[in-house]
N, C-alpha and C positions, 0 to 999 in steps of 0.2 A: 283352973282359973285363967282368966284373961286379963292381961295388962295392956293398957292403951296409952300411948304417948303422942300428943299432938305437937306439931311444930309448924313454923312458917308465918305466924302472926307477927305483925309489926305496925308501926305508924306510917301511913301513906297519905297522899293527897287524893282528893276526889278525882275519879277517872282512871286511877291506877289499877293494876291487877296484882293479885296475890294467889299463891297456890299453897293451900294448907295440906299437911300430910298427917296421917295417923298410922303409926307403926304398932302392930299387934303382936303379942307374944303367944297367941293361941296356936296350939299344935295343929289343930284342924281349922285353920282360918277360913277356908272356903265354906265351911258349914254354918257360918255366922252371917246374919244380916248386920250390916254396918250402917250407922247413921251419923249425920251431923246435926247438931243442935246449936243454938246460940242464945245468949241472954244479955240484953242490954241493961244498963243501969236503970233500976226502977221499973223494969218490965218483966213479964213472965218469960220463962224459957220457951223458945220457939223451935219447932221441928223444921229443919231446913231441907234435908235430902237424905236418901238412903239407897243402898244397894243390897238387894236380897241375896240369900244364899244361892239362889238359882241364877243369879247374874242380871236380874232386872234392876236397872238404876233409874231413879226418878228424882226430880226436884219438886218438892211439895209447896214450899212457901211462894205465894203469888208475887211477893215483893222482890224476889230474886230470880224468877223464871226468865230465861233469856239472857241472864248475866252469869249465873252460877252453873257449874257442871260437876257432877259427882262421878267418880270412877274408882275402880279397885284393881289392884294387881295382886292376884293370889300368890304368885311366885315370890313376891317381895313382902307378902303379908302386910300390905299397905293400902289405905284408902285415901283418896285425894278429894279436895274440894277446890276447884278452879273458880276463882272469883274475878270477874272482869267488870269494868266500868263501875268501880266502887263508889258508893255514896256515903255521905256522912251518917245516914241512918243505918248503915251496915255496921257501924261501930258496936262491938259486943265482944264478949268472951265466947269463943267457939269451942264446942265440946264434941269429941268423938265418942260414940257409944256402940255397944255390940249386944246382940241377943241371939240365942239359938233359934233354929227354925221352928221348934215346937214350943217356944216360950213367947208369951204375948208382950212382955215388957222388956225394955233395955236394962239389963242387970249389971253391965260393965261400962264404966265411964272413965275417960281420961281426965287429966287435971285441968284441961282447957288451955287455950292460947288466945292472947288478946289481939284483937284487930281494931285499930283506931284509924278512922278516915276523917281527915280535916278538909273542910270546904274552903 
């Protein structure tokens, strides 16, 4: 089983930067694709970014491209989401998720960390 714990979320003003971290307990962390999702109040959960097991990292959400960056440190079993130039619309609960390379869906989820951006 995989346990994921997000951290780093807090309340900031527009234009600020935050770095979210997701610590994983997986024994074979490098074999998992790691993703970041977010869900704002009243909206559907949104896929933000992911790093595959092979090391390919991408930011998917058009609204954050150029501002957010995802990375992973396999030695520390941690995935990061660097968020720059934050906007009020970035306010959401951010979730870390994991899936095995041969599984289509993300089966493991963290508890989420709240990011609040005030304008």
